[in-house]
mmCIF file as gemmi writes it, N, C-alpha and C atoms, coordinates in Angstrom:
data_model
loop_
_atom_site.group_PDB
_atom_site.id
_atom_site.type_symbol
_atom_site.label_atom_id
_atom_site.label_alt_id
_atom_site.label_comp_id
_atom_site.label_asym_id
_atom_site.label_entity_id
_atom_site.label_seq_id
_atom_site.pdbx_PDB_ins_code
_atom_site.Cartn_x
_atom_site.Cartn_y
_atom_site.Cartn_z
_atom_site.occupancy
_atom_site.B_iso_or_equiv
_atom_site.pdbx_formal_charge
_atom_site.auth_seq_id
_atom_site.auth_asym_id
_atom_site.pdbx_PDB_model_num
ATOM 1 N N . MET Axp A 1 ? 33.723 32.391 -28.251 1 0 ? 1 A 1
ATOM 2 C CA . MET Axp A 1 ? 34.633 31.47 -27.597 1 0 ? 1 A 1
ATOM 3 C C . MET Axp A 1 ? 34.288 30.061 -28.048 1 0 ? 1 A 1
ATOM 4 N N . ALA Axp A 2 ? 35.198 29.39 -28.661 1 0 ? 2 A 1
ATOM 5 C CA . ALA Axp A 2 ? 34.966 28.049 -29.175 1 0 ? 2 A 1
ATOM 6 C C . ALA Axp A 2 ? 35.622 27.028 -28.252 1 0 ? 2 A 1
ATOM 7 N N . GLY Axp A 3 ? 35.14 25.801 -28.358 1 0 ? 3 A 1
ATOM 8 C CA . GLY Axp A 3 ? 35.745 24.728 -27.573 1 0 ? 3 A 1
ATOM 9 C C . GLY Axp A 3 ? 34.878 24.335 -26.386 1 0 ? 3 A 1
ATOM 10 N N . THR Axp A 4 ? 35.361 23.349 -25.677 1 0 ? 4 A 1
ATOM 11 C CA . THR Axp A 4 ? 34.614 22.884 -24.516 1 0 ? 4 A 1
ATOM 12 C C . THR Axp A 4 ? 35.243 23.447 -23.247 1 0 ? 4 A 1
ATOM 13 N N . ILE Axp A 5 ? 34.39 23.72 -22.306 1 0 ? 5 A 1
ATOM 14 C CA . ILE Axp A 5 ? 34.866 24.248 -21.026 1 0 ? 5 A 1
ATOM 15 C C . ILE Axp A 5 ? 35.209 23.099 -20.09 1 0 ? 5 A 1
ATOM 16 N N . GLY Axp A 6 ? 34.391 22.067 -20.102 1 0 ? 6 A 1
ATOM 17 C CA . GLY Axp A 6 ? 34.628 20.944 -19.203 1 0 ? 6 A 1
ATOM 18 C C . GLY Axp A 6 ? 33.803 19.746 -19.621 1 0 ? 6 A 1
ATOM 19 N N . GLU Axp A 7 ? 33.998 18.698 -18.904 1 0 ? 7 A 1
ATOM 20 C CA . GLU Axp A 7 ? 33.286 17.463 -19.207 1 0 ? 7 A 1
ATOM 21 C C . GLU Axp A 7 ? 32.781 16.883 -17.894 1 0 ? 7 A 1
ATOM 22 N N . LEU Axp A 8 ? 31.597 16.307 -17.946 1 0 ? 8 A 1
ATOM 23 C CA . LEU Axp A 8 ? 30.995 15.733 -16.754 1 0 ? 8 A 1
ATOM 24 C C . LEU Axp A 8 ? 30.563 14.311 -17.057 1 0 ? 8 A 1
ATOM 25 N N . SER Axp A 9 ? 31.012 13.385 -16.242 1 0 ? 9 A 1
ATOM 26 C CA . SER Axp A 9 ? 30.593 11.999 -16.381 1 0 ? 9 A 1
ATOM 27 C C . SER Axp A 9 ? 29.679 11.66 -15.214 1 0 ? 9 A 1
ATOM 28 N N . VAL Axp A 10 ? 28.582 11.003 -15.515 1 0 ? 10 A 1
ATOM 29 C CA . VAL Axp A 10 ? 27.629 10.634 -14.476 1 0 ? 10 A 1
ATOM 30 C C . VAL Axp A 10 ? 27.285 9.165 -14.627 1 0 ? 10 A 1
ATOM 31 N N . LYS Axp A 11 ? 27.375 8.444 -13.534 1 0 ? 11 A 1
ATOM 32 C CA . LYS Axp A 11 ? 26.973 7.044 -13.53 1 0 ? 11 A 1
ATOM 33 C C . LYS Axp A 11 ? 25.672 6.973 -12.741 1 0 ? 11 A 1
ATOM 34 N N . VAL Axp A 12 ? 24.648 6.437 -13.366 1 0 ? 12 A 1
ATOM 35 C CA . VAL Axp A 12 ? 23.332 6.37 -12.738 1 0 ? 12 A 1
ATOM 36 C C . VAL Axp A 12 ? 22.977 4.911 -12.49 1 0 ? 12 A 1
ATOM 37 N N . ASN Axp A 13 ? 22.592 4.643 -11.261 1 0 ? 13 A 1
ATOM 38 C CA . ASN Axp A 13 ? 22.166 3.306 -10.899 1 0 ? 13 A 1
ATOM 39 C C . ASN Axp A 13 ? 20.64 3.278 -10.941 1 0 ? 13 A 1
ATOM 40 N N . VAL Axp A 14 ? 20.08 2.488 -11.838 1 0 ? 14 A 1
ATOM 41 C CA . VAL Axp A 14 ? 18.638 2.433 -12.036 1 0 ? 14 A 1
ATOM 42 C C . VAL Axp A 14 ? 17.924 1.972 -10.764 1 0 ? 14 A 1
ATOM 43 N N . VAL Axp A 15 ? 18.522 1.077 -10.019 1 0 ? 15 A 1
ATOM 44 C CA . VAL Axp A 15 ? 17.908 0.595 -8.782 1 0 ? 15 A 1
ATOM 45 C C . VAL Axp A 15 ? 17.77 1.746 -7.791 1 0 ? 15 A 1
ATOM 46 N N . ASP Axp A 16 ? 18.791 2.582 -7.674 1 0 ? 16 A 1
ATOM 47 C CA . ASP Axp A 16 ? 18.73 3.734 -6.778 1 0 ? 16 A 1
ATOM 48 C C . ASP Axp A 16 ? 17.618 4.687 -7.178 1 0 ? 16 A 1
ATOM 49 N N . ILE Axp A 17 ? 17.463 4.894 -8.473 1 0 ? 17 A 1
ATOM 50 C CA . ILE Axp A 17 ? 16.409 5.785 -8.962 1 0 ? 17 A 1
ATOM 51 C C . ILE Axp A 17 ? 15.038 5.201 -8.634 1 0 ? 17 A 1
ATOM 52 N N . ALA Axp A 18 ? 14.855 3.92 -8.854 1 0 ? 18 A 1
ATOM 53 C CA . ALA Axp A 18 ? 13.572 3.28 -8.563 1 0 ? 18 A 1
ATOM 54 C C . ALA Axp A 18 ? 13.246 3.378 -7.073 1 0 ? 18 A 1
ATOM 55 N N . GLU Axp A 19 ? 14.239 3.162 -6.231 1 0 ? 19 A 1
ATOM 56 C CA . GLU Axp A 19 ? 14.022 3.267 -4.784 1 0 ? 19 A 1
ATOM 57 C C . GLU Axp A 19 ? 13.7 4.699 -4.383 1 0 ? 19 A 1
ATOM 58 N N . THR Axp A 20 ? 14.362 5.635 -5.006 1 0 ? 20 A 1
ATOM 59 C CA . THR Axp A 20 ? 14.106 7.04 -4.717 1 0 ? 20 A 1
ATOM 60 C C . THR Axp A 20 ? 12.689 7.423 -5.112 1 0 ? 20 A 1
ATOM 61 N N . ILE Axp A 21 ? 12.263 6.987 -6.283 1 0 ? 21 A 1
ATOM 62 C CA . ILE Axp A 21 ? 10.9 7.277 -6.738 1 0 ? 21 A 1
ATOM 63 C C . ILE Axp A 21 ? 9.89 6.646 -5.798 1 0 ? 21 A 1
ATOM 64 N N . ARG Axp A 22 ? 10.14 5.407 -5.381 1 0 ? 22 A 1
ATOM 65 C CA . ARG Axp A 22 ? 9.246 4.737 -4.431 1 0 ? 22 A 1
ATOM 66 C C . ARG Axp A 22 ? 9.148 5.528 -3.122 1 0 ? 22 A 1
ATOM 67 N N . GLY Axp A 23 ? 10.298 5.999 -2.657 1 0 ? 23 A 1
ATOM 68 C CA . GLY Axp A 23 ? 10.317 6.789 -1.431 1 0 ? 23 A 1
ATOM 69 C C . GLY Axp A 23 ? 9.564 8.097 -1.572 1 0 ? 23 A 1
ATOM 70 N N . LEU Axp A 24 ? 9.743 8.77 -2.701 1 0 ? 24 A 1
ATOM 71 C CA . LEU Axp A 24 ? 9.036 10.027 -2.936 1 0 ? 24 A 1
ATOM 72 C C . LEU Axp A 24 ? 7.534 9.816 -3.034 1 0 ? 24 A 1
ATOM 73 N N . LYS Axp A 25 ? 7.121 8.724 -3.665 1 0 ? 25 A 1
ATOM 74 C CA . LYS Axp A 25 ? 5.692 8.416 -3.749 1 0 ? 25 A 1
ATOM 75 C C . LYS Axp A 25 ? 5.115 8.146 -2.367 1 0 ? 25 A 1
ATOM 76 N N . SER Axp A 26 ? 5.889 7.481 -1.527 1 0 ? 26 A 1
ATOM 77 C CA . SER Axp A 26 ? 5.455 7.212 -0.162 1 0 ? 26 A 1
ATOM 78 C C . SER Axp A 26 ? 5.278 8.522 0.612 1 0 ? 26 A 1
ATOM 79 N N . ILE Axp A 27 ? 6.23 9.412 0.45 1 0 ? 27 A 1
ATOM 80 C CA . ILE Axp A 27 ? 6.127 10.722 1.1 1 0 ? 27 A 1
ATOM 81 C C . ILE Axp A 27 ? 4.9 11.468 0.588 1 0 ? 27 A 1
ATOM 82 N N . GLN Axp A 28 ? 4.651 11.385 -0.699 1 0 ? 28 A 1
ATOM 83 C CA . GLN Axp A 28 ? 3.495 12.055 -1.289 1 0 ? 28 A 1
ATOM 84 C C . GLN Axp A 28 ? 2.193 11.498 -0.712 1 0 ? 28 A 1
ATOM 85 N N . ARG Axp A 29 ? 2.106 10.178 -0.563 1 0 ? 29 A 1
ATOM 86 C CA . ARG Axp A 29 ? 0.901 9.572 0.017 1 0 ? 29 A 1
ATOM 87 C C . ARG Axp A 29 ? 0.679 10.069 1.441 1 0 ? 29 A 1
ATOM 88 N N . GLU Axp A 30 ? 1.75 10.107 2.22 1 0 ? 30 A 1
ATOM 89 C CA . GLU Axp A 30 ? 1.638 10.573 3.601 1 0 ? 30 A 1
ATOM 90 C C . GLU Axp A 30 ? 1.251 12.049 3.654 1 0 ? 30 A 1
ATOM 91 N N . ALA Axp A 31 ? 1.785 12.841 2.75 1 0 ? 31 A 1
ATOM 92 C CA . ALA Axp A 31 ? 1.434 14.264 2.699 1 0 ? 31 A 1
ATOM 93 C C . ALA Axp A 31 ? -0.044 14.442 2.348 1 0 ? 31 A 1
ATOM 94 N N . LYS Axp A 32 ? -0.544 13.624 1.435 1 0 ? 32 A 1
ATOM 95 C CA . LYS Axp A 32 ? -1.965 13.694 1.082 1 0 ? 32 A 1
ATOM 96 C C . LYS Axp A 32 ? -2.836 13.313 2.268 1 0 ? 32 A 1
ATOM 97 N N . LYS Axp A 33 ? -2.43 12.284 3.017 1 0 ? 33 A 1
ATOM 98 C CA . LYS Axp A 33 ? -3.181 11.884 4.215 1 0 ? 33 A 1
ATOM 99 C C . LYS Axp A 33 ? -3.192 13.006 5.24 1 0 ? 33 A 1
ATOM 100 N N . ALA Axp A 34 ? -2.043 13.64 5.442 1 0 ? 34 A 1
ATOM 101 C CA . ALA Axp A 34 ? -1.948 14.735 6.409 1 0 ? 34 A 1
ATOM 102 C C . ALA Axp A 34 ? -2.807 15.919 5.973 1 0 ? 34 A 1
ATOM 103 N N . THR Axp A 35 ? -2.802 16.222 4.689 1 0 ? 35 A 1
ATOM 104 C CA . THR Axp A 35 ? -3.616 17.311 4.165 1 0 ? 35 A 1
ATOM 105 C C . THR Axp A 35 ? -5.095 17.024 4.373 1 0 ? 35 A 1
ATOM 106 N N . GLN Axp A 36 ? -5.497 15.789 4.131 1 0 ? 36 A 1
ATOM 107 C CA . GLN Axp A 36 ? -6.899 15.412 4.329 1 0 ? 36 A 1
ATOM 108 C C . GLN Axp A 36 ? -7.269 15.504 5.811 1 0 ? 36 A 1
ATOM 109 N N . ALA Axp A 37 ? -6.375 15.086 6.682 1 0 ? 37 A 1
ATOM 110 C CA . ALA Axp A 37 ? -6.628 15.171 8.119 1 0 ? 37 A 1
ATOM 111 C C . ALA Axp A 37 ? -6.796 16.632 8.547 1 0 ? 37 A 1
ATOM 112 N N . LEU Axp A 38 ? -5.981 17.509 7.99 1 0 ? 38 A 1
ATOM 113 C CA . LEU Axp A 38 ? -6.114 18.933 8.304 1 0 ? 38 A 1
ATOM 114 C C . LEU Axp A 38 ? -7.433 19.495 7.799 1 0 ? 38 A 1
ATOM 115 N N . ARG Axp A 39 ? -7.864 19.078 6.618 1 0 ? 39 A 1
ATOM 116 C CA . ARG Axp A 39 ? -9.162 19.513 6.09 1 0 ? 39 A 1
ATOM 117 C C . ARG Axp A 39 ? -10.293 19.035 6.998 1 0 ? 39 A 1
ATOM 118 N N . ASP Axp A 40 ? -10.196 17.77 7.428 1 0 ? 40 A 1
ATOM 119 C CA . ASP Axp A 40 ? -11.215 17.225 8.324 1 0 ? 40 A 1
ATOM 120 C C . ASP Axp A 40 ? -11.257 17.997 9.638 1 0 ? 40 A 1
ATOM 121 N N . LEU Axp A 41 ? -10.092 18.318 10.183 1 0 ? 41 A 1
ATOM 122 C CA . LEU Axp A 41 ? -10.016 19.078 11.423 1 0 ? 41 A 1
ATOM 123 C C . LEU Axp A 41 ? -10.607 20.466 11.247 1 0 ? 41 A 1
ATOM 124 N N . GLU Axp A 42 ? -10.262 21.117 10.159 1 0 ? 42 A 1
ATOM 125 C CA . GLU Axp A 42 ? -10.797 22.448 9.89 1 0 ? 42 A 1
ATOM 126 C C . GLU Axp A 42 ? -12.317 22.407 9.769 1 0 ? 42 A 1
ATOM 127 N N . SER Axp A 43 ? -12.811 21.405 9.073 1 0 ? 43 A 1
ATOM 128 C CA . SER Axp A 43 ? -14.253 21.251 8.909 1 0 ? 43 A 1
ATOM 129 C C . SER Axp A 43 ? -14.936 21.039 10.26 1 0 ? 43 A 1
ATOM 130 N N . ALA Axp A 44 ? -14.359 20.194 11.101 1 0 ? 44 A 1
ATOM 131 C CA . ALA Axp A 44 ? -14.919 19.934 12.416 1 0 ? 44 A 1
ATOM 132 C C . ALA Axp A 44 ? -14.894 21.199 13.271 1 0 ? 44 A 1
ATOM 133 N N . GLN Axp A 45 ? -13.82 21.972 13.182 1 0 ? 45 A 1
ATOM 134 C CA . GLN Axp A 45 ? -13.742 23.223 13.95 1 0 ? 45 A 1
ATOM 135 C C . GLN Axp A 45 ? -14.786 24.228 13.479 1 0 ? 45 A 1
ATOM 136 N N . LEU Axp A 46 ? -15.001 24.302 12.172 1 0 ? 46 A 1
ATOM 137 C CA . LEU Axp A 46 ? -16.013 25.212 11.644 1 0 ? 46 A 1
ATOM 138 C C . LEU Axp A 46 ? -17.402 24.793 12.11 1 0 ? 46 A 1
ATOM 139 N N . LYS Axp A 47 ? -17.664 23.503 12.095 1 0 ? 47 A 1
ATOM 140 C CA . LYS Axp A 47 ? -18.974 23.013 12.557 1 0 ? 47 A 1
ATOM 141 C C . LYS Axp A 47 ? -19.162 23.292 14.035 1 0 ? 47 A 1
ATOM 142 N N . ALA Axp A 48 ? -18.105 23.102 14.819 1 0 ? 48 A 1
ATOM 143 C CA . ALA Axp A 48 ? -18.177 23.358 16.257 1 0 ? 48 A 1
ATOM 144 C C . ALA Axp A 48 ? -18.401 24.842 16.515 1 0 ? 48 A 1
ATOM 145 N N . GLY Axp A 49 ? -17.802 25.697 15.7 1 0 ? 49 A 1
ATOM 146 C CA . GLY Axp A 49 ? -17.979 27.136 15.848 1 0 ? 49 A 1
ATOM 147 C C . GLY Axp A 49 ? -19.385 27.581 15.498 1 0 ? 49 A 1
ATOM 148 N N . GLU Axp A 50 ? -20.024 26.886 14.565 1 0 ? 50 A 1
ATOM 149 C CA . GLU Axp A 50 ? -21.392 27.215 14.181 1 0 ? 50 A 1
ATOM 150 C C . GLU Axp A 50 ? -22.376 26.867 15.289 1 0 ? 50 A 1
ATOM 151 N N . ARG Axp A 51 ? -22.055 25.863 16.069 1 0 ? 51 A 1
ATOM 152 C CA . ARG Axp A 51 ? -22.946 25.419 17.15 1 0 ? 51 A 1
ATOM 153 C C . ARG Axp A 51 ? -22.936 26.368 18.345 1 0 ? 51 A 1
ATOM 154 N N . GLU Axp A 52 ? -21.87 27.125 18.493 1 0 ? 52 A 1
ATOM 155 C CA . GLU Axp A 52 ? -21.744 28.005 19.658 1 0 ? 52 A 1
ATOM 156 C C . GLU Axp A 52 ? -22.618 29.208 19.575 1 0 ? 52 A 1
């Protein structure tokens, strides 16, 4: 089958992309903080369990 099936035009706003990346990085930082907090909690629970 020869020929084109369709055409797609996309307009990209660089400012929107930069803001989106900034937002995703912020979410990533918060996720890392939450993960570290969970590790700290798990560690504290394990230590508390060893004392019992």
